[in-house]
Every structure is written in structure tokens, then in C-alpha cells.
N, C-alpha and C positions, 0 to 999 in steps of 0.2 A: 470187637468181633473178629478182626483180622488175626489177632493172636490165637483165638480159638481155632480158626481155620488152619493156621499153620501147625498148631499142636496136633490137630486131628489128622492132617496130612502126614506129619512125621510118624505118628503112631500107626497109620495105615500103610506105611512104606511107600508113600507117594513122593515124587521129587518136588522140591521147592525150587522154582526158577524165577528169573527176572522177567519183566515184561518184554525185553528184547528177544527172549526165546520165542514168544508167541508171534512176534513180528516175523522172525526168521522161519518159524514153522509154517505160517500162512504163505510166505514167499516160496518155500520148498514145495508146499502142496500145489500151488498154482503153476509152478514151473516143472513139476514132476521130478524134483531133485530129492536126494535122501534127506530125511528129517534131521534137524540138528540134535546133537547129543546134549541131554539134560545136564550132564556134568560140567559142560562148558558155560552154563548160565546160572550157576548157584550164586545167590546174592551174598555179599559180605555180611558178616555178623555185626549188627549195629550196636548191640549192647556192649558197652565198654567194660563192664564189670566181669564179663565172662571171658574165660581163657580160650582163645581160638584153637589151642592144641587139645583141649578137652571137649569142646562143644562144636558141633557142626550140623549143617543141614543135609548131610549125606544120608542116603537111605541106610537104615540100620534095622534089620529084621528083629533084633532083640527088643526093640521098642514095642512090638506087638505082644510081648509077654510081660511087660513091665508091671502090670497090676494083677497078674494071675494069682489067685488065692486071697485077694484083698476084698474087703467088704466096704462099700461106700454108702453112707447114710446121708441123705440130703434132707434138710429141715423144711424145704418148700418145693413145690412143683416147679417154681421158677428156677431154682438152683438145679434141679434135676434136668430141666429142659436145656439149660445152658451147658452143663458139664457132662452129661451122660455120653455124648458122642466121644469125648476124649477118653473116658474111663473104659467104655466098651471096646474102643479101637485098640487100647493098650492091654488087652487080655481078656475081654469078655467077662469082666468081673461082675459079681452079683451087685446089682444096684437096687437099693430100696428107697423109695420116696416116702418120707414120713412127715406128716403135718403135726406139729407140737401145739397142743392147746394149753392155754393158761389155766392154772388151777383156780384163779380168781375171777374168771369170766362168768 
């Protein structure tokens, strides 16, 4: 579930930050100091197969248009419920939920 939340946040242009950011945010709030900069709390990329020069958690507004003009067809309402937030966040793509019935039932 965490992966889906990260992907939805990236597609929506929301910053991905470490838990330390929130600790410092609360401290800044209670002491009336400036809020911490999200860019200082970006977690390291944990996936070793990804190239850190090509992939990042930085905000990239182009992600909002990634799926523009694409059609996604889900074979179950469960798939639709799980993945629709990612697809719509990345371009408001048309999403159709289809239930496929067996010809032999």
C-alpha cells in the first residue's frame, strides 16, 4: 500500500519526505519558526536497480500528464479501486472498470 501512496503523491506533485521532516515541522510549528524545506528531507532511493541519476523523488510536474490520452481497462472492481488514483493523478485518463464473465458459466 505504501508504494501506491508514493506513486499517487509523485503523480500529484506532492513532496516525498522522511519522517524527520514531520518531527521538524511540528517543532517549527510549536516554536513559530519557519517550516523546514521539503527538499532537505527527500529519502534516498532504496531500489538498487534504479539509476539515481535518472530516477528521483523530486517534484516533476510532467508526471501529471504521463497518462494523458491513454485508456486503462481493469478486469475487476478490485483492480480499479487499487489503481485508479494513480492513473487519474497522472493525467485524468479515461478509466473503464470491466467485469469479464466466463463463457462457460
